[in-house]
mmCIF file as gemmi writes it, N, C-alpha and C atoms, coordinates in Angstrom:
data_model
loop_
_atom_site.group_PDB
_atom_site.id
_atom_site.type_symbol
_atom_site.label_atom_id
_atom_site.label_alt_id
_atom_site.label_comp_id
_atom_site.label_asym_id
_atom_site.label_entity_id
_atom_site.label_seq_id
_atom_site.pdbx_PDB_ins_code
_atom_site.Cartn_x
_atom_site.Cartn_y
_atom_site.Cartn_z
_atom_site.occupancy
_atom_site.B_iso_or_equiv
_atom_site.pdbx_formal_charge
_atom_site.auth_seq_id
_atom_site.auth_asym_id
_atom_site.pdbx_PDB_model_num
ATOM 1 N N . UNK Axp A 1 ? 29.182 22.573 8.315 1 0 ? 1 A 1
ATOM 2 C CA . UNK Axp A 1 ? 28.156 21.133 8.261 1 0 ? 1 A 1
ATOM 3 C C . UNK Axp A 1 ? 28.68 20.006 7.684 1 0 ? 1 A 1
ATOM 4 N N . UNK Axp A 2 ? 28.464 18.75 8.165 1 0 ? 2 A 1
ATOM 5 C CA . UNK Axp A 2 ? 29.313 17.732 7.907 1 0 ? 2 A 1
ATOM 6 C C . UNK Axp A 2 ? 28.259 16.903 7.229 1 0 ? 2 A 1
ATOM 7 N N . UNK Axp A 3 ? 28.273 16.267 5.972 1 0 ? 3 A 1
ATOM 8 C CA . UNK Axp A 3 ? 27.697 15.526 4.923 1 0 ? 3 A 1
ATOM 9 C C . UNK Axp A 3 ? 27.812 13.997 5.957 1 0 ? 3 A 1
ATOM 10 N N . UNK Axp A 4 ? 26.903 13.487 6.094 1 0 ? 4 A 1
ATOM 11 C CA . UNK Axp A 4 ? 26.588 12.118 6.668 1 0 ? 4 A 1
ATOM 12 C C . UNK Axp A 4 ? 25.515 11.284 5.54 1 0 ? 4 A 1
ATOM 13 N N . UNK Axp A 5 ? 26.168 9.958 5.166 1 0 ? 5 A 1
ATOM 14 C CA . UNK Axp A 5 ? 25.597 8.995 4.323 1 0 ? 5 A 1
ATOM 15 C C . UNK Axp A 5 ? 24.414 8.452 5.326 1 0 ? 5 A 1
ATOM 16 N N . UNK Axp A 6 ? 23.195 8.88 5.272 1 0 ? 6 A 1
ATOM 17 C CA . UNK Axp A 6 ? 22.493 8.156 5.682 1 0 ? 6 A 1
ATOM 18 C C . UNK Axp A 6 ? 21.768 7.002 5.026 1 0 ? 6 A 1
ATOM 19 N N . UNK Axp A 7 ? 22.199 6.456 4.112 1 0 ? 7 A 1
ATOM 20 C CA . UNK Axp A 7 ? 22.073 5.236 3.698 1 0 ? 7 A 1
ATOM 21 C C . UNK Axp A 7 ? 22.791 4.166 4.162 1 0 ? 7 A 1
ATOM 22 N N . UNK Axp A 8 ? 24.425 4.182 4.902 1 0 ? 8 A 1
ATOM 23 C CA . UNK Axp A 8 ? 24.836 3.414 5.098 1 0 ? 8 A 1
ATOM 24 C C . UNK Axp A 8 ? 24.113 2.926 6.34 1 0 ? 8 A 1
ATOM 25 N N . UNK Axp A 9 ? 23.817 4.345 7.492 1 0 ? 9 A 1
ATOM 26 C CA . UNK Axp A 9 ? 23.445 4.259 8.579 1 0 ? 9 A 1
ATOM 27 C C . UNK Axp A 9 ? 22.244 3.083 8.494 1 0 ? 9 A 1
ATOM 28 N N . UNK Axp A 10 ? 20.811 3.182 7.453 1 0 ? 10 A 1
ATOM 29 C CA . UNK Axp A 10 ? 20.138 2.602 7.532 1 0 ? 10 A 1
ATOM 30 C C . UNK Axp A 10 ? 20.181 1.19 7.155 1 0 ? 10 A 1
ATOM 31 N N . UNK Axp A 11 ? 21.563 0.808 6.939 1 0 ? 11 A 1
ATOM 32 C CA . UNK Axp A 11 ? 21.362 -0.354 5.381 1 0 ? 11 A 1
ATOM 33 C C . UNK Axp A 11 ? 20.835 -1.748 6.617 1 0 ? 11 A 1
ATOM 34 N N . UNK Axp A 12 ? 21.036 -1.651 7.643 1 0 ? 12 A 1
ATOM 35 C CA . UNK Axp A 12 ? 20.321 -3.054 8.318 1 0 ? 12 A 1
ATOM 36 C C . UNK Axp A 12 ? 19.079 -3.4 8.994 1 0 ? 12 A 1
ATOM 37 N N . UNK Axp A 13 ? 18.039 -2.375 8.84 1 0 ? 13 A 1
ATOM 38 C CA . UNK Axp A 13 ? 17.024 -2.235 9.131 1 0 ? 13 A 1
ATOM 39 C C . UNK Axp A 13 ? 16.015 -3.313 8.496 1 0 ? 13 A 1
ATOM 40 N N . UNK Axp A 14 ? 16.322 -3.035 7.321 1 0 ? 14 A 1
ATOM 41 C CA . UNK Axp A 14 ? 14.683 -4.036 6.771 1 0 ? 14 A 1
ATOM 42 C C . UNK Axp A 14 ? 15.424 -5.066 6.719 1 0 ? 14 A 1
ATOM 43 N N . UNK Axp A 15 ? 16.258 -6.065 6.981 1 0 ? 15 A 1
ATOM 44 C CA . UNK Axp A 15 ? 16.702 -7.262 6.605 1 0 ? 15 A 1
ATOM 45 C C . UNK Axp A 15 ? 16.121 -8.121 7.978 1 0 ? 15 A 1
ATOM 46 N N . UNK Axp A 16 ? 15.92 -7.365 9.038 1 0 ? 16 A 1
ATOM 47 C CA . UNK Axp A 16 ? 15.184 -8.07 10.357 1 0 ? 16 A 1
ATOM 48 C C . UNK Axp A 16 ? 14.334 -8.774 10.232 1 0 ? 16 A 1
ATOM 49 N N . UNK Axp A 17 ? 12.964 -7.637 8.786 1 0 ? 17 A 1
ATOM 50 C CA . UNK Axp A 17 ? 11.989 -8.198 8.691 1 0 ? 17 A 1
ATOM 51 C C . UNK Axp A 17 ? 11.699 -8.931 7.528 1 0 ? 17 A 1
ATOM 52 N N . UNK Axp A 18 ? 12.911 -9.441 6.794 1 0 ? 18 A 1
ATOM 53 C CA . UNK Axp A 18 ? 12.653 -10.416 5.797 1 0 ? 18 A 1
ATOM 54 C C . UNK Axp A 18 ? 13.422 -11.29 6.373 1 0 ? 18 A 1
ATOM 55 N N . UNK Axp A 19 ? 12.721 -12.901 5.728 1 0 ? 19 A 1
ATOM 56 C CA . UNK Axp A 19 ? 12.876 -14.11 5.499 1 0 ? 19 A 1
ATOM 57 C C . UNK Axp A 19 ? 14.281 -14.738 4.604 1 0 ? 19 A 1
ATOM 58 N N . UNK Axp A 20 ? 14.834 -15.587 4.895 1 0 ? 20 A 1
ATOM 59 C CA . UNK Axp A 20 ? 16.068 -15.682 4.093 1 0 ? 20 A 1
ATOM 60 C C . UNK Axp A 20 ? 15.454 -15.656 2.779 1 0 ? 20 A 1
ATOM 61 N N . UNK Axp A 21 ? 14.74 -16.671 2.09 1 0 ? 21 A 1
ATOM 62 C CA . UNK Axp A 21 ? 14.019 -16.366 0.675 1 0 ? 21 A 1
ATOM 63 C C . UNK Axp A 21 ? 13.785 -14.516 0.14 1 0 ? 21 A 1
ATOM 64 N N . UNK Axp A 22 ? 13.32 -14.269 1.239 1 0 ? 22 A 1
ATOM 65 C CA . UNK Axp A 22 ? 12.991 -12.921 0.674 1 0 ? 22 A 1
ATOM 66 C C . UNK Axp A 22 ? 13.981 -12.032 0.437 1 0 ? 22 A 1
ATOM 67 N N . UNK Axp A 23 ? 15.28 -12.347 1.772 1 0 ? 23 A 1
ATOM 68 C CA . UNK Axp A 23 ? 16.145 -11.231 1.462 1 0 ? 23 A 1
ATOM 69 C C . UNK Axp A 23 ? 16.718 -12.113 0.53 1 0 ? 23 A 1
ATOM 70 N N . UNK Axp A 24 ? 17.225 -13.184 0.066 1 0 ? 24 A 1
ATOM 71 C CA . UNK Axp A 24 ? 17.968 -13.84 -1.245 1 0 ? 24 A 1
ATOM 72 C C . UNK Axp A 24 ? 17.081 -13.112 -2.82 1 0 ? 24 A 1
ATOM 73 N N . UNK Axp A 25 ? 15.76 -13.06 -2.318 1 0 ? 25 A 1
ATOM 74 C CA . UNK Axp A 25 ? 15.318 -12.06 -3.704 1 0 ? 25 A 1
ATOM 75 C C . UNK Axp A 25 ? 15.865 -10.883 -3.708 1 0 ? 25 A 1
ATOM 76 N N . UNK Axp A 26 ? 15.444 -10.151 -2.88 1 0 ? 26 A 1
ATOM 77 C CA . UNK Axp A 26 ? 16.07 -8.863 -2.9 1 0 ? 26 A 1
ATOM 78 C C . UNK Axp A 26 ? 17.395 -8.253 -3.151 1 0 ? 26 A 1
ATOM 79 N N . UNK Axp A 27 ? 18.384 -9.215 -2.394 1 0 ? 27 A 1
ATOM 80 C CA . UNK Axp A 27 ? 20.036 -9.14 -2.548 1 0 ? 27 A 1
ATOM 81 C C . UNK Axp A 27 ? 20.171 -9.169 -4.769 1 0 ? 27 A 1
ATOM 82 N N . UNK Axp A 28 ? 19.255 -10.528 -4.988 1 0 ? 28 A 1
ATOM 83 C CA . UNK Axp A 28 ? 19.398 -10.405 -6.511 1 0 ? 28 A 1
ATOM 84 C C . UNK Axp A 28 ? 19.174 -9.752 -7.07 1 0 ? 28 A 1
ATOM 85 N N . UNK Axp A 29 ? 17.493 -8.869 -6.336 1 0 ? 29 A 1
ATOM 86 C CA . UNK Axp A 29 ? 17.237 -7.902 -7.595 1 0 ? 29 A 1
ATOM 87 C C . UNK Axp A 29 ? 18.02 -6.801 -7.633 1 0 ? 29 A 1
ATOM 88 N N . UNK Axp A 30 ? 18.571 -5.727 -6.189 1 0 ? 30 A 1
ATOM 89 C CA . UNK Axp A 30 ? 19.838 -4.931 -6.348 1 0 ? 30 A 1
ATOM 90 C C . UNK Axp A 30 ? 20.97 -5.36 -7.169 1 0 ? 30 A 1
ATOM 91 N N . UNK Axp A 31 ? 21.545 -6.475 -7.44 1 0 ? 31 A 1
ATOM 92 C CA . UNK Axp A 31 ? 22.497 -7.092 -8.131 1 0 ? 31 A 1
ATOM 93 C C . UNK Axp A 31 ? 21.897 -6.853 -9.666 1 0 ? 31 A 1
ATOM 94 N N . UNK Axp A 32 ? 20.806 -7.241 -10.097 1 0 ? 32 A 1
ATOM 95 C CA . UNK Axp A 32 ? 20.308 -6.958 -11.191 1 0 ? 32 A 1
ATOM 96 C C . UNK Axp A 32 ? 20.065 -5.351 -11.519 1 0 ? 32 A 1
ATOM 97 N N . UNK Axp A 33 ? 19.623 -4.606 -11.119 1 0 ? 33 A 1
ATOM 98 C CA . UNK Axp A 33 ? 19.592 -3.31 -11.305 1 0 ? 33 A 1
ATOM 99 C C . UNK Axp A 33 ? 20.817 -2.484 -10.362 1 0 ? 33 A 1
ATOM 100 N N . UNK Axp A 34 ? 22.045 -2.963 -10.455 1 0 ? 34 A 1
ATOM 101 C CA . UNK Axp A 34 ? 22.907 -2.332 -10.12 1 0 ? 34 A 1
ATOM 102 C C . UNK Axp A 34 ? 23.161 -1.333 -9.076 1 0 ? 34 A 1
ATOM 103 N N . UNK Axp A 35 ? 22.341 -1.455 -7.626 1 0 ? 35 A 1
ATOM 104 C CA . UNK Axp A 35 ? 22.39 -0.85 -6.819 1 0 ? 35 A 1
ATOM 105 C C . UNK Axp A 35 ? 23.397 -1.487 -5.785 1 0 ? 35 A 1
ATOM 106 N N . UNK Axp A 36 ? 23.836 -0.167 -5.249 1 0 ? 36 A 1
ATOM 107 C CA . UNK Axp A 36 ? 24.85 -0.341 -4.714 1 0 ? 36 A 1
ATOM 108 C C . UNK Axp A 36 ? 24.727 -0.535 -2.648 1 0 ? 36 A 1
ATOM 109 N N . UNK Axp A 37 ? 23.948 0.767 -2.838 1 0 ? 37 A 1
ATOM 110 C CA . UNK Axp A 37 ? 23.868 0.354 -1.37 1 0 ? 37 A 1
ATOM 111 C C . UNK Axp A 37 ? 22.34 0.315 -0.916 1 0 ? 37 A 1
ATOM 112 N N . UNK Axp A 38 ? 22.394 -0.882 -0.174 1 0 ? 38 A 1
ATOM 113 C CA . UNK Axp A 38 ? 21 -1.352 0.358 1 0 ? 38 A 1
ATOM 114 C C . UNK Axp A 38 ? 20.158 -0.648 0.746 1 0 ? 38 A 1
ATOM 115 N N . UNK Axp A 39 ? 20.105 0.355 1.405 1 0 ? 39 A 1
ATOM 116 C CA . UNK Axp A 39 ? 18.861 1.463 1.384 1 0 ? 39 A 1
ATOM 117 C C . UNK Axp A 39 ? 17.936 2.342 0.351 1 0 ? 39 A 1
ATOM 118 N N . UNK Axp A 40 ? 19.075 2.419 -0.303 1 0 ? 40 A 1
ATOM 119 C CA . UNK Axp A 40 ? 18.28 2.62 -1.711 1 0 ? 40 A 1
ATOM 120 C C . UNK Axp A 40 ? 17.317 2.134 -2.49 1 0 ? 40 A 1
ATOM 121 N N . UNK Axp A 41 ? 18.581 0.552 -2.547 1 0 ? 41 A 1
ATOM 122 C CA . UNK Axp A 41 ? 17.061 -0.335 -2.858 1 0 ? 41 A 1
ATOM 123 C C . UNK Axp A 41 ? 16.396 -0.645 -2.453 1 0 ? 41 A 1
ATOM 124 N N . UNK Axp A 42 ? 15.927 -0.604 -1.169 1 0 ? 42 A 1
ATOM 125 C CA . UNK Axp A 42 ? 15.152 -0.794 0.476 1 0 ? 42 A 1
ATOM 126 C C . UNK Axp A 42 ? 13.942 0.091 -0.027 1 0 ? 42 A 1
ATOM 127 N N . UNK Axp A 43 ? 14.046 0.927 -0.067 1 0 ? 43 A 1
ATOM 128 C CA . UNK Axp A 43 ? 13.263 2.68 -0.704 1 0 ? 43 A 1
ATOM 129 C C . UNK Axp A 43 ? 12.313 2.132 -1.677 1 0 ? 43 A 1
ATOM 130 N N . UNK Axp A 44 ? 13.382 1.816 -2.494 1 0 ? 44 A 1
ATOM 131 C CA . UNK Axp A 44 ? 12.741 1.342 -4.203 1 0 ? 44 A 1
ATOM 132 C C . UNK Axp A 44 ? 12.293 0.273 -4 1 0 ? 44 A 1
ATOM 133 N N . UNK Axp A 45 ? 12.169 -0.62 -3.208 1 0 ? 45 A 1
ATOM 134 C CA . UNK Axp A 45 ? 11.585 -2.183 -3.322 1 0 ? 45 A 1
ATOM 135 C C . UNK Axp A 45 ? 10.336 -1.533 -2.651 1 0 ? 45 A 1
ATOM 136 N N . UNK Axp A 46 ? 10.32 -0.687 -1.253 1 0 ? 46 A 1
ATOM 137 C CA . UNK Axp A 46 ? 9.297 -0.155 -0.702 1 0 ? 46 A 1
ATOM 138 C C . UNK Axp A 46 ? 8.011 0.254 -1.25 1 0 ? 46 A 1
ATOM 139 N N . UNK Axp A 47 ? 8.38 1.248 -1.708 1 0 ? 47 A 1
ATOM 140 C CA . UNK Axp A 47 ? 7.805 2.163 -2.65 1 0 ? 47 A 1
ATOM 141 C C . UNK Axp A 47 ? 6.869 1.386 -3.881 1 0 ? 47 A 1
ATOM 142 N N . UNK Axp A 48 ? 7.796 0.752 -4.503 1 0 ? 48 A 1
ATOM 143 C CA . UNK Axp A 48 ? 7.305 -0.569 -5.589 1 0 ? 48 A 1
ATOM 144 C C . UNK Axp A 48 ? 6.363 -0.963 -4.743 1 0 ? 48 A 1
ATOM 145 N N . UNK Axp A 49 ? 6.409 -1.939 -3.934 1 0 ? 49 A 1
ATOM 146 C CA . UNK Axp A 49 ? 5.057 -2.664 -3.323 1 0 ? 49 A 1
ATOM 147 C C . UNK Axp A 49 ? 4.053 -1.947 -3.058 1 0 ? 49 A 1
ATOM 148 N N . UNK Axp A 50 ? 4.391 -0.724 -2.308 1 0 ? 50 A 1
ATOM 149 C CA . UNK Axp A 50 ? 3.436 -0.118 -1.769 1 0 ? 50 A 1
ATOM 150 C C . UNK Axp A 50 ? 2.533 0.551 -3.113 1 0 ? 50 A 1
ATOM 151 N N . UNK Axp A 51 ? 3.044 0.743 -4.486 1 0 ? 51 A 1
ATOM 152 C CA . UNK Axp A 51 ? 2.316 1.204 -5.558 1 0 ? 51 A 1
ATOM 153 C C . UNK Axp A 51 ? 1.512 0.387 -6.382 1 0 ? 51 A 1
ATOM 154 N N . UNK Axp A 52 ? 2.015 -1.308 -5.75 1 0 ? 52 A 1
ATOM 155 C CA . UNK Axp A 52 ? 1.426 -2.077 -6.411 1 0 ? 52 A 1
ATOM 156 C C . UNK Axp A 52 ? 0.214 -2.766 -5.625 1 0 ? 52 A 1
ATOM 157 N N . UNK Axp A 53 ? 0.528 -2.393 -4.182 1 0 ? 53 A 1
ATOM 158 C CA . UNK Axp A 53 ? -0.676 -2.693 -3.206 1 0 ? 53 A 1
ATOM 159 C C . UNK Axp A 53 ? -1.495 -1.845 -3.631 1 0 ? 53 A 1
ATOM 160 N N . UNK Axp A 54 ? -1.443 -0.662 -3.882 1 0 ? 54 A 1
ATOM 161 C CA . UNK Axp A 54 ? -2.86 1.004 -3.931 1 0 ? 54 A 1
ATOM 162 C C . UNK Axp A 54 ? -3.158 0.018 -5.675 1 0 ? 54 A 1
ATOM 163 N N . UNK Axp A 55 ? -2.328 -0.041 -6.274 1 0 ? 55 A 1
ATOM 164 C CA . UNK Axp A 55 ? -3.054 -0.302 -8.214 1 0 ? 55 A 1
ATOM 165 C C . UNK Axp A 55 ? -3.841 -1.284 -7.555 1 0 ? 55 A 1
ATOM 166 N N . UNK Axp A 56 ? -3.623 -2.219 -6.886 1 0 ? 56 A 1
ATOM 167 C CA . UNK Axp A 56 ? -4.432 -3.865 -6.856 1 0 ? 56 A 1
ATOM 168 C C . UNK Axp A 56 ? -5.471 -3.56 -5.852 1 0 ? 56 A 1
ATOM 169 N N . UNK Axp A 57 ? -5.24 -2.544 -4.956 1 0 ? 57 A 1
ATOM 170 C CA . UNK Axp A 57 ? -6.597 -2.371 -4.255 1 0 ? 57 A 1
ATOM 171 C C . UNK Axp A 57 ? -8.062 -1.426 -4.973 1 0 ? 57 A 1
ATOM 172 N N . UNK Axp A 58 ? -7.271 -0.195 -5.856 1 0 ? 58 A 1
ATOM 173 C CA . UNK Axp A 58 ? -8.164 0.398 -6.431 1 0 ? 58 A 1
ATOM 174 C C . UNK Axp A 58 ? -8.777 -0.756 -7.355 1 0 ? 58 A 1
ATOM 175 N N . UNK Axp A 59 ? -8.381 -1.792 -8.178 1 0 ? 59 A 1
ATOM 176 C CA . UNK Axp A 59 ? -8.583 -2.942 -9.119 1 0 ? 59 A 1
ATOM 177 C C . UNK Axp A 59 ? -10.123 -3.906 -8.753 1 0 ? 59 A 1
ATOM 178 N N . UNK Axp A 60 ? -9.565 -3.977 -7.779 1 0 ? 60 A 1
ATOM 179 C CA . UNK Axp A 60 ? -10.655 -5.407 -7.203 1 0 ? 60 A 1
ATOM 180 C C . UNK Axp A 60 ? -11.146 -4.489 -5.708 1 0 ? 60 A 1
ATOM 181 N N . UNK Axp A 61 ? -11.616 -2.969 -5.652 1 0 ? 61 A 1
ATOM 182 C CA . UNK Axp A 61 ? -12.126 -2.475 -4.597 1 0 ? 61 A 1
ATOM 183 C C . UNK Axp A 61 ? -13.932 -2.417 -4.833 1 0 ? 61 A 1
ATOM 184 N N . UNK Axp A 62 ? -15.073 -3.424 -4.048 1 0 ? 62 A 1
ATOM 185 C CA . UNK Axp A 62 ? -16.302 -3.17 -4.647 1 0 ? 62 A 1
ATOM 186 C C . UNK Axp A 62 ? -16.91 -1.968 -5.115 1 0 ? 62 A 1
ATOM 187 N N . UNK Axp A 63 ? -17.653 -1.723 -5.827 1 0 ? 63 A 1
ATOM 188 C CA . UNK Axp A 63 ? -18.359 -0.395 -6.018 1 0 ? 63 A 1
ATOM 189 C C . UNK Axp A 63 ? -19.083 -0.376 -5.225 1 0 ? 63 A 1
ATOM 190 N N . UNK Axp A 64 ? -18.967 1.195 -4.77 1 0 ? 64 A 1
ATOM 191 C CA . UNK Axp A 64 ? -19.028 2.356 -3.66 1 0 ? 64 A 1
ATOM 192 C C . UNK Axp A 64 ? -20.888 2.22 -3.914 1 0 ? 64 A 1
ATOM 193 N N . UNK Axp A 65 ? -21.237 1.084 -3.088 1 0 ? 65 A 1
ATOM 194 C CA . UNK Axp A 65 ? -22.899 1.348 -2.993 1 0 ? 65 A 1
ATOM 195 C C . UNK Axp A 65 ? -23.088 1.944 -1.698 1 0 ? 65 A 1
ATOM 196 N N . UNK Axp A 66 ? -24.085 2.692 -1.33 1 0 ? 66 A 1
ATOM 197 C CA . UNK Axp A 66 ? -24.229 3.321 -0.164 1 0 ? 66 A 1
ATOM 198 C C . UNK Axp A 66 ? -25.881 3.231 -0.294 1 0 ? 66 A 1
ATOM 199 N N . UNK Axp A 67 ? -26.642 2.426 0.641 1 0 ? 67 A 1
ATOM 200 C CA . UNK Axp A 67 ? -27.901 2.602 1.06 1 0 ? 67 A 1
ATOM 201 C C . UNK Axp A 67 ? -28.367 3.586 1.204 1 0 ? 67 A 1
ATOM 202 N N . UNK Axp A 68 ? -29.901 4.284 0.906 1 0 ? 68 A 1
ATOM 203 C CA . UNK Axp A 68 ? -29.806 6.01 0.984 1 0 ? 68 A 1
ATOM 204 C C . UNK Axp A 68 ? -31.463 5.221 1.651 1 0 ? 68 A 1
ATOM 205 N N . UNK Axp A 69 ? -31.756 5.479 3.416 1 0 ? 69 A 1
ATOM 206 C CA . UNK Axp A 69 ? -33.318 5.279 3.81 1 0 ? 69 A 1
ATOM 207 C C . UNK Axp A 69 ? -33.883 6.444 3.656 1 0 ? 69 A 1
ATOM 208 N N . UNK Axp A 70 ? -34.975 6.533 3.166 1 0 ? 70 A 1
ATOM 209 C CA . UNK Axp A 70 ? -35.589 7.784 3.492 1 0 ? 70 A 1
ATOM 210 C C . UNK Axp A 70 ? -37.463 7.36 3.746 1 0 ? 70 A 1
ATOM 211 N N . UNK Axp A 71 ? -37.453 8.305 4.952 1 0 ? 71 A 1
ATOM 212 C CA . UNK Axp A 71 ? -38.72 7.873 5.484 1 0 ? 71 A 1
ATOM 213 C C . UNK Axp A 71 ? -39.211 9.091 4.943 1 0 ? 71 A 1
ATOM 214 N N . UNK Axp A 72 ? -40.739 8.61 4.745 1 0 ? 72 A 1
ATOM 215 C CA . UNK Axp A 72 ? -41.716 9.593 4.87 1 0 ? 72 A 1
ATOM 216 C C . UNK Axp A 72 ? -42.867 8.968 5.701 1 0 ? 72 A 1
ATOM 217 N N . UNK Axp A 73 ? -43.205 10.474 6.435 1 0 ? 73 A 1
ATOM 218 C CA . UNK Axp A 73 ? -44.97 10.234 7.503 1 0 ? 73 A 1
ATOM 219 C C . UNK Axp A 73 ? -45.793 10.621 6.207 1 0 ? 73 A 1
ATOM 220 N N . UNK Axp A 74 ? -46.859 9.868 6.184 1 0 ? 74 A 1
ATOM 221 C CA . UNK Axp A 74 ? -48.124 10.15 5.552 1 0 ? 74 A 1
ATOM 222 C C . UNK Axp A 74 ? -49.131 10.369 6.284 1 0 ? 74 A 1
ATOM 223 N N . UNK Axp A 75 ? -50.518 11.058 6.336 1 0 ? 75 A 1
ATOM 224 C CA . UNK Axp A 75 ? -51.518 10.811 6.966 1 0 ? 75 A 1
ATOM 225 C C . UNK Axp A 75 ? -51.863 9.288 7.323 1 0 ? 75 A 1
ATOM 226 N N . UNK Axp A 76 ? -51.682 8.439 6.053 1 0 ? 76 A 1
ATOM 227 C CA . UNK Axp A 76 ? -52.274 6.695 6.198 1 0 ? 76 A 1
ATOM 228 C C . UNK Axp A 76 ? -51.031 6.157 7.268 1 0 ? 76 A 1
ATOM 229 N N . UNK Axp A 77 ? -49.73 6.549 7.081 1 0 ? 77 A 1
ATOM 230 C CA . UNK Axp A 77 ? -48.912 6.168 7.704 1 0 ? 77 A 1
ATOM 231 C C . UNK Axp A 77 ? -47.464 5.723 7.285 1 0 ? 77 A 1
ATOM 232 N N . UNK Axp A 78 ? -46.7 5.558 7.776 1 0 ? 78 A 1
ATOM 233 C CA . UNK Axp A 78 ? -44.973 5.54 7.27 1 0 ? 78 A 1
ATOM 234 C C . UNK Axp A 78 ? -44.991 4.62 6.339 1 0 ? 78 A 1
ATOM 235 N N . UNK Axp A 79 ? -43.614 4.739 5.139 1 0 ? 79 A 1
ATOM 236 C CA . UNK Axp A 79 ? -43.09 4.137 4.5 1 0 ? 79 A 1
ATOM 237 C C . UNK Axp A 79 ? -42.033 4.343 4.402 1 0 ? 79 A 1
ATOM 238 N N . UNK Axp A 80 ? -40.942 3.668 4.06 1 0 ? 80 A 1
ATOM 239 C CA . UNK Axp A 80 ? -39.739 3.637 3.416 1 0 ? 80 A 1
ATOM 240 C C . UNK Axp A 80 ? -39.211 3.314 2.438 1 0 ? 80 A 1
ATOM 241 N N . UNK Axp A 81 ? -38.748 4.31 1.644 1 0 ? 81 A 1
ATOM 242 C CA . UNK Axp A 81 ? -37.68 4.51 0.014 1 0 ? 81 A 1
ATOM 243 C C . UNK Axp A 81 ? -36.424 4.08 0.456 1 0 ? 81 A 1
ATOM 244 N N . UNK Axp A 82 ? -35.848 2.796 -0.249 1 0 ? 82 A 1
ATOM 245 C CA . UNK Axp A 82 ? -34.889 2.772 -0.437 1 0 ? 82 A 1
ATOM 246 C C . UNK Axp A 82 ? -34.111 2.913 -1.374 1 0 ? 82 A 1
ATOM 247 N N . UNK Axp A 83 ? -32.9 3.884 -1.969 1 0 ? 83 A 1
ATOM 248 C CA . UNK Axp A 83 ? -32.351 4.226 -2.874 1 0 ? 83 A 1
ATOM 249 C C . UNK Axp A 83 ? -31.043 4.205 -3.379 1 0 ? 83 A 1
ATOM 250 N N . UNK Axp A 84 ? -30.294 3.78 -4.16 1 0 ? 84 A 1
ATOM 251 C CA . UNK Axp A 84 ? -28.969 2.779 -4.149 1 0 ? 84 A 1
ATOM 252 C C . UNK Axp A 84 ? -28.225 4.106 -5.241 1 0 ? 84 A 1
ATOM 253 N N . UNK Axp A 85 ? -27.275 4.589 -4.5 1 0 ? 85 A 1
ATOM 254 C CA . UNK Axp A 85 ? -26.708 5.602 -5.111 1 0 ? 85 A 1
ATOM 255 C C . UNK Axp A 85 ? -25.08 5.074 -5.167 1 0 ? 85 A 1
């Protein structure tokens, strides 16, 4: 079984999606963190961005209110009760 360094294979895939400013920032962050392989740095960056998005969406998510409608039929007619859950 041969060992293949997949980090070197996937190095250039992320750079297609970055503009020049984002690429410069990414390379500077790699230099500051002492990461040698670009795909390891890209993986770390994507995980951190995904976690930031998840945390941000949980913080700003509106309260989950569900309006429940209950219809009652009485001999005198119908009426509707709205309850918030």
